[in-house]
ROGU-822681 format. One record per residue: residue number from 1; x, y, z of N, C-alpha, C in turn; residue in three letters. Coordinates in Angstrom, 3 decimals. Atoms other than C-alpha are relative to their C-alpha. Layout:
N
<keba = NUM, n_east = X, n_north = Y, n_up = Z, ca_east = X, ca_north = Y, ca_up = Z, c_east = X, c_north = Y, c_up = Z, loro = ALA>
...
This chain:
78
<keba = 1, n_east = -0.692, n_north = 1.060, n_up = 0.814, ca_east = -15.274, ca_north = 40.333, ca_up = 32.254, c_east = -1.056, c_north = -0.331, c_up = -1.481, loro = MET>
<keba = 2, n_east = 1.241, n_north = 1.161, n_up = 0.607, ca_east = -17.553, ca_north = 39.583, ca_up = 28.909, c_east = -0.198, c_north = -0.466, c_up = 0.182, loro = ASN>
<keba = 3, n_east = -0.143, n_north = 1.197, n_up = -0.763, ca_east = -18.956, ca_north = 36.726, ca_up = 29.608, c_east = 0.104, c_north = -0.714, c_up = -1.138, loro = PRO>
<keba = 4, n_east = -0.118, n_north = 1.172, n_up = 1.073, ca_east = -19.149, ca_north = 35.442, ca_up = 25.675, c_east = 1.821, c_north = 0.656, c_up = 0.102, loro = ASN>
<keba = 5, n_east = -1.445, n_north = -0.242, n_up = 0.179, ca_east = -14.941, ca_north = 36.693, ca_up = 25.609, c_east = 0.519, c_north = -1.042, c_up = -0.137, loro = SER>
<keba = 6, n_east = -0.334, n_north = 0.585, n_up = 0.222, ca_east = -14.193, ca_north = 33.287, ca_up = 25.944, c_east = -0.396, c_north = -1.128, c_up = -0.959, loro = ASP>
<keba = 7, n_east = 0.518, n_north = 1.055, n_up = 0.711, ca_east = -17.077, ca_north = 31.885, ca_up = 23.260, c_east = 1.074, c_north = 1.070, c_up = -2.011, loro = LEU>
<keba = 8, n_east = -0.279, n_north = -0.752, n_up = 0.421, ca_east = -15.429, ca_north = 34.884, ca_up = 21.108, c_east = 1.648, c_north = -0.437, c_up = -0.072, loro = LYS>
<keba = 9, n_east = -1.181, n_north = 0.354, n_up = 0.256, ca_east = -11.632, ca_north = 33.699, ca_up = 21.555, c_east = -0.380, c_north = -1.598, c_up = -0.862, loro = ASN>
<keba = 10, n_east = -0.317, n_north = 1.559, n_up = 0.452, ca_east = -12.491, ca_north = 29.913, ca_up = 20.858, c_east = -0.119, c_north = 0.113, c_up = -1.534, loro = LYS>
<keba = 11, n_east = 0.602, n_north = -0.154, n_up = 1.564, ca_east = -14.647, ca_north = 31.096, ca_up = 17.393, c_east = 2.086, c_north = 0.967, c_up = -0.284, loro = LYS>
<keba = 12, n_east = -1.437, n_north = -0.407, n_up = 0.490, ca_east = -10.878, ca_north = 32.980, ca_up = 17.026, c_east = 0.668, c_north = -0.847, c_up = -0.624, loro = ASN>
<keba = 13, n_east = -0.784, n_north = 1.075, n_up = -0.046, ca_east = -8.672, ca_north = 30.223, ca_up = 17.532, c_east = -0.238, c_north = -0.789, c_up = -0.740, loro = ASN>
<keba = 14, n_east = 0.257, n_north = 0.679, n_up = 0.460, ca_east = -10.558, ca_north = 28.085, ca_up = 15.205, c_east = -0.014, c_north = -0.138, c_up = -1.274, loro = GLU>
<keba = 15, n_east = -0.318, n_north = -0.718, n_up = 1.617, ca_east = -10.901, ca_north = 30.591, ca_up = 12.216, c_east = 1.694, c_north = -0.107, c_up = -0.194, loro = SER>
<keba = 16, n_east = -0.830, n_north = 0.996, n_up = 0.197, ca_east = -7.084, ca_north = 30.098, ca_up = 12.707, c_east = 0.325, c_north = -0.683, c_up = -0.178, loro = VAL>
<keba = 17, n_east = -0.553, n_north = 1.284, n_up = 0.181, ca_east = -6.683, ca_north = 27.098, ca_up = 13.082, c_east = -0.489, c_north = -0.541, c_up = -2.002, loro = MET>
<keba = 18, n_east = 0.333, n_north = -0.218, n_up = 1.347, ca_east = -8.991, ca_north = 27.071, ca_up = 9.446, c_east = 0.593, c_north = 0.189, c_up = -1.188, loro = VAL>
<keba = 19, n_east = -0.773, n_north = -0.462, n_up = 1.206, ca_east = -7.047, ca_north = 28.862, ca_up = 7.463, c_east = 1.246, c_north = 0.317, c_up = -0.508, loro = VAL>
<keba = 20, n_east = -1.370, n_north = 0.933, n_up = 0.064, ca_east = -3.771, ca_north = 27.349, ca_up = 8.290, c_east = -0.443, c_north = -0.813, c_up = -0.578, loro = ASN>
<keba = 21, n_east = 0.145, n_north = 0.816, n_up = 0.189, ca_east = -5.262, ca_north = 24.450, ca_up = 7.351, c_east = -0.592, c_north = 0.067, c_up = -1.467, loro = ALA>
<keba = 22, n_east = 0.401, n_north = 0.139, n_up = 0.916, ca_east = -6.754, ca_north = 25.138, ca_up = 4.751, c_east = 1.660, c_north = 1.001, c_up = -0.844, loro = GLU>
<keba = 23, n_east = -1.434, n_north = -0.569, n_up = 0.362, ca_east = -2.624, ca_north = 27.475, ca_up = 3.539, c_east = 0.151, c_north = -1.401, c_up = -0.083, loro = SER>
<keba = 24, n_east = -0.159, n_north = 1.063, n_up = -0.125, ca_east = -1.710, ca_north = 24.001, ca_up = 4.340, c_east = -0.206, c_north = -0.634, c_up = -0.856, loro = ARG>
<keba = 25, n_east = 0.628, n_north = 1.415, n_up = 1.476, ca_east = -3.881, ca_north = 22.216, ca_up = 1.536, c_east = 0.509, c_north = 0.009, c_up = -0.767, loro = ILE>
<keba = 26, n_east = -0.165, n_north = -0.450, n_up = 1.668, ca_east = -3.377, ca_north = 24.801, ca_up = -1.283, c_east = 1.555, c_north = -0.415, c_up = -0.255, loro = SER>
<keba = 27, n_east = -1.160, n_north = 0.318, n_up = 0.614, ca_east = 0.472, ca_north = 24.171, ca_up = -0.605, c_east = 0.758, c_north = -1.419, c_up = -0.782, loro = ALA>
<keba = 28, n_east = -0.779, n_north = 0.634, n_up = 0.393, ca_east = 0.741, ca_north = 21.020, ca_up = -0.808, c_east = -0.415, c_north = -1.297, c_up = -1.784, loro = TYR>
<keba = 29, n_east = 0.859, n_north = 0.152, n_up = 1.097, ca_east = -2.056, ca_north = 20.525, ca_up = -3.841, c_east = 0.396, c_north = 0.704, c_up = -0.844, loro = ALA>
<keba = 30, n_east = -0.965, n_north = -0.590, n_up = 1.911, ca_east = 0.186, ca_north = 23.244, ca_up = -6.373, c_east = 0.997, c_north = -1.250, c_up = 0.310, loro = ALA>
<keba = 31, n_east = -1.026, n_north = 1.211, n_up = 0.820, ca_east = 3.035, ca_north = 20.624, ca_up = -5.676, c_east = 0.079, c_north = -0.983, c_up = -0.331, loro = ARG>
<keba = 32, n_east = 0.184, n_north = 1.384, n_up = 0.900, ca_east = 0.910, ca_north = 17.395, ca_up = -6.597, c_east = -0.240, c_north = 1.169, c_up = -1.258, loro = PHE>
<keba = 33, n_east = 0.247, n_north = 0.234, n_up = 1.028, ca_east = -0.477, ca_north = 19.065, ca_up = -9.197, c_east = 0.742, c_north = 0.137, c_up = -1.423, loro = ALA>
<keba = 34, n_east = -1.505, n_north = 0.565, n_up = 0.375, ca_east = 3.075, ca_north = 19.512, ca_up = -10.381, c_east = 0.117, c_north = -1.243, c_up = -0.620, loro = ALA>
<keba = 35, n_east = -0.738, n_north = 1.416, n_up = 0.259, ca_east = 3.449, ca_north = 15.854, ca_up = -10.861, c_east = -0.529, c_north = -0.245, c_up = -0.949, loro = TYR>
<keba = 36, n_east = 0.972, n_north = 0.623, n_up = 1.068, ca_east = 3.151, ca_north = 13.450, ca_up = -13.366, c_east = -0.975, c_north = -1.059, c_up = 0.591, loro = SER>
<keba = 37, n_east = 1.234, n_north = 1.070, n_up = -1.005, ca_east = 0.117, ca_north = 10.506, ca_up = -12.778, c_east = 0.923, c_north = -0.596, c_up = 0.397, loro = ASP>
<keba = 38, n_east = -0.950, n_north = 1.049, n_up = -0.422, ca_east = 3.261, ca_north = 7.967, ca_up = -12.715, c_east = 0.359, c_north = 0.514, c_up = 1.504, loro = GLU>
<keba = 39, n_east = -1.079, n_north = -0.389, n_up = -1.608, ca_east = 4.965, ca_north = 10.021, ca_up = -9.501, c_east = -1.117, c_north = 0.680, c_up = 1.081, loro = ARG>
<keba = 40, n_east = 0.742, n_north = 0.087, n_up = -1.227, ca_east = 1.825, ca_north = 10.839, ca_up = -8.022, c_east = -0.763, c_north = -1.237, c_up = 0.358, loro = LEU>
<keba = 41, n_east = -0.402, n_north = 1.737, n_up = -0.517, ca_east = 0.926, ca_north = 7.050, ca_up = -8.239, c_east = 0.641, c_north = -0.545, c_up = 1.497, loro = LYS>
<keba = 42, n_east = -1.694, n_north = 0.678, n_up = -0.611, ca_east = 4.240, ca_north = 6.178, ca_up = -6.658, c_east = -0.333, c_north = 0.931, c_up = 1.528, loro = GLN>
<keba = 43, n_east = -0.551, n_north = -0.305, n_up = -0.870, ca_east = 3.638, ca_north = 8.994, ca_up = -4.127, c_east = -1.421, c_north = -0.569, c_up = 0.618, loro = THR>
<keba = 44, n_east = 1.512, n_north = 0.987, n_up = -0.566, ca_east = -0.346, ca_north = 7.442, ca_up = -3.545, c_east = 0.845, c_north = -1.626, c_up = 0.577, loro = VAL>
<keba = 45, n_east = -0.594, n_north = 1.432, n_up = -0.763, ca_east = 1.760, ca_north = 3.469, ca_up = -2.759, c_east = 0.630, c_north = -0.083, c_up = 0.655, loro = ASP>
<keba = 46, n_east = -0.574, n_north = 0.148, n_up = -1.507, ca_east = 3.881, ca_north = 5.004, ca_up = -0.381, c_east = -0.423, c_north = 0.474, c_up = 0.490, loro = HIS>
<keba = 47, n_east = 1.472, n_north = -0.316, n_up = -1.486, ca_east = 1.274, ca_north = 6.606, ca_up = 1.643, c_east = -0.261, c_north = -0.649, c_up = 0.764, loro = GLU>
<keba = 48, n_east = -0.055, n_north = 0.657, n_up = -0.350, ca_east = 0.467, ca_north = 3.462, ca_up = 1.544, c_east = -0.243, c_north = -0.945, c_up = 1.237, loro = ARG>
<keba = 49, n_east = -0.667, n_north = 1.263, n_up = -1.192, ca_east = 2.493, ca_north = 1.816, ca_up = 3.724, c_east = 0.083, c_north = 0.596, c_up = 1.537, loro = LYS>
<keba = 50, n_east = 0.150, n_north = -0.937, n_up = -1.244, ca_east = 2.749, ca_north = 4.941, ca_up = 6.315, c_east = -0.648, c_north = -0.245, c_up = 1.006, loro = VAL>
<keba = 51, n_east = 1.260, n_north = 0.150, n_up = -1.291, ca_east = 0.981, ca_north = 4.394, ca_up = 9.594, c_east = 0.225, c_north = 1.683, c_up = 0.859, loro = ARG>
<keba = 52, n_east = 0.135, n_north = -0.437, n_up = -0.627, ca_east = 2.033, ca_north = 7.538, ca_up = 11.162, c_east = -1.120, c_north = 0.889, c_up = -0.385, loro = GLY>
<keba = 53, n_east = 1.947, n_north = -0.649, n_up = 0.274, ca_east = -1.157, ca_north = 10.150, ca_up = 11.455, c_east = 0.760, c_north = 1.513, c_up = 0.818, loro = TRP>
<keba = 54, n_east = -0.751, n_north = -1.353, n_up = -0.115, ca_east = -0.269, ca_north = 14.224, ca_up = 12.423, c_east = -1.148, c_north = 1.028, c_up = -1.294, loro = GLY>
<keba = 55, n_east = 0.617, n_north = -1.490, n_up = 0.581, ca_east = -1.998, ca_north = 17.477, ca_up = 11.951, c_east = 0.678, c_north = -0.029, c_up = -1.778, loro = ASN>
<keba = 56, n_east = -0.413, n_north = -0.835, n_up = 1.474, ca_east = 0.292, ca_north = 18.115, ca_up = 8.456, c_east = -0.369, c_north = -1.357, c_up = -0.137, loro = GLU>
<keba = 57, n_east = 0.269, n_north = 0.976, n_up = 0.906, ca_east = 0.069, ca_north = 14.690, ca_up = 7.574, c_east = -1.573, c_north = -0.175, c_up = -0.621, loro = ARG>
<keba = 58, n_east = 0.745, n_north = -0.265, n_up = 0.057, ca_east = -3.529, ca_north = 15.234, ca_up = 7.382, c_east = -0.523, c_north = 0.397, c_up = -1.301, loro = SER>
<keba = 59, n_east = -0.242, n_north = -0.664, n_up = 0.593, ca_east = -3.169, ca_north = 18.266, ca_up = 5.229, c_east = 0.195, c_north = -0.726, c_up = -1.510, loro = TYR>
<keba = 60, n_east = -1.153, n_north = 0.388, n_up = 1.080, ca_east = -0.776, ca_north = 16.626, ca_up = 2.887, c_east = -1.147, c_north = -1.145, c_up = -0.592, loro = PHE>
<keba = 61, n_east = 0.872, n_north = 1.055, n_up = 0.315, ca_east = -3.735, ca_north = 13.305, ca_up = 2.436, c_east = -0.805, c_north = 0.504, c_up = -0.499, loro = LEU>
<keba = 62, n_east = 1.232, n_north = -1.008, n_up = 0.659, ca_east = -5.962, ca_north = 16.333, ca_up = 1.913, c_east = -0.090, c_north = 0.138, c_up = -1.525, loro = ALA>
<keba = 63, n_east = -0.169, n_north = -0.299, n_up = 1.061, ca_east = -4.429, ca_north = 17.598, ca_up = -1.124, c_east = 0.055, c_north = -1.369, c_up = -0.687, loro = ALA>
<keba = 64, n_east = -0.252, n_north = 0.998, n_up = 0.528, ca_east = -3.149, ca_north = 14.373, ca_up = -2.134, c_east = -1.307, c_north = -1.083, c_up = -0.844, loro = LEU>
<keba = 65, n_east = 1.652, n_north = 0.464, n_up = 0.027, ca_east = -6.695, ca_north = 13.258, ca_up = -2.199, c_east = -0.748, c_north = 0.314, c_up = -0.965, loro = ARG>
<keba = 66, n_east = 1.136, n_north = 0.290, n_up = 0.858, ca_east = -7.959, ca_north = 15.213, ca_up = -4.003, c_east = 0.213, c_north = 0.641, c_up = -1.334, loro = GLY>
<keba = 67, n_east = -0.471, n_north = -0.007, n_up = 0.921, ca_east = -5.232, ca_north = 15.684, ca_up = -6.797, c_east = -0.467, c_north = -1.026, c_up = -0.627, loro = GLU>
<keba = 68, n_east = 0.402, n_north = 0.672, n_up = 1.094, ca_east = -6.253, ca_north = 12.195, ca_up = -7.849, c_east = -1.403, c_north = -0.470, c_up = 0.099, loro = CYS>
<keba = 69, n_east = 1.029, n_north = 0.005, n_up = 1.090, ca_east = -9.785, ca_north = 12.704, ca_up = -8.193, c_east = 0.019, c_north = 1.108, c_up = -0.816, loro = GLU>
<keba = 70, n_east = 0.252, n_north = -1.414, n_up = 0.471, ca_east = -9.677, ca_north = 15.509, ca_up = -10.095, c_east = 1.136, c_north = -0.754, c_up = -1.829, loro = LYS>
<keba = 71, n_east = -0.173, n_north = 1.259, n_up = 0.540, ca_east = -7.579, ca_north = 12.654, ca_up = -12.143, c_east = -0.439, c_north = -1.088, c_up = -0.279, loro = ARG>
<keba = 72, n_east = 0.980, n_north = 1.239, n_up = -0.333, ca_east = -9.543, ca_north = 9.808, ca_up = -11.531, c_east = 0.888, c_north = -0.819, c_up = 0.357, loro = GLY>
<keba = 73, n_east = -0.784, n_north = 0.838, n_up = -0.098, ca_east = -6.650, ca_north = 7.835, ca_up = -9.975, c_east = -0.108, c_north = -0.494, c_up = 1.299, loro = ILE>
<keba = 74, n_east = 0.079, n_north = 0.572, n_up = -1.077, ca_east = -7.352, ca_north = 5.466, ca_up = -7.508, c_east = 1.029, c_north = 0.590, c_up = 1.740, loro = ASP>
<keba = 75, n_east = -0.925, n_north = -0.035, n_up = -1.867, ca_east = -6.373, ca_north = 6.396, ca_up = -3.807, c_east = -0.504, c_north = -0.543, c_up = 1.004, loro = TYR>
<keba = 76, n_east = 0.774, n_north = 0.248, n_up = -1.025, ca_east = -8.305, ca_north = 5.008, ca_up = -1.594, c_east = 0.893, c_north = -1.331, c_up = 0.660, loro = CYS>
<keba = 77, n_east = -0.657, n_north = 0.742, n_up = -1.178, ca_east = -6.010, ca_north = 3.166, ca_up = 1.391, c_east = -0.405, c_north = -2.241, c_up = -0.944, loro = TRP>
<keba = 78, n_east = 0.310, n_north = 0.836, n_up = 0.100, ca_east = -6.827, ca_north = -0.927, ca_up = 0.223, c_east = 0.158, c_north = -1.162, c_up = 0.735, loro = LYS>
């Protein structure tokens, strides 16, 4: 058995996870790009009240933050 096989498998798994995350963020980003400024602000306001967390939510919030930054809309939780 190759002593480096575990390392290679770990790197491959990490690469797959990164590609998946980037894909999910891109999907949300495309959705948010179509939103009006008002709808984007409403989404931010709604998300400020949500306390759940998970991988999918992190992708959603990354895309939301990115779109807000592009438009100069305040996204920080207060």
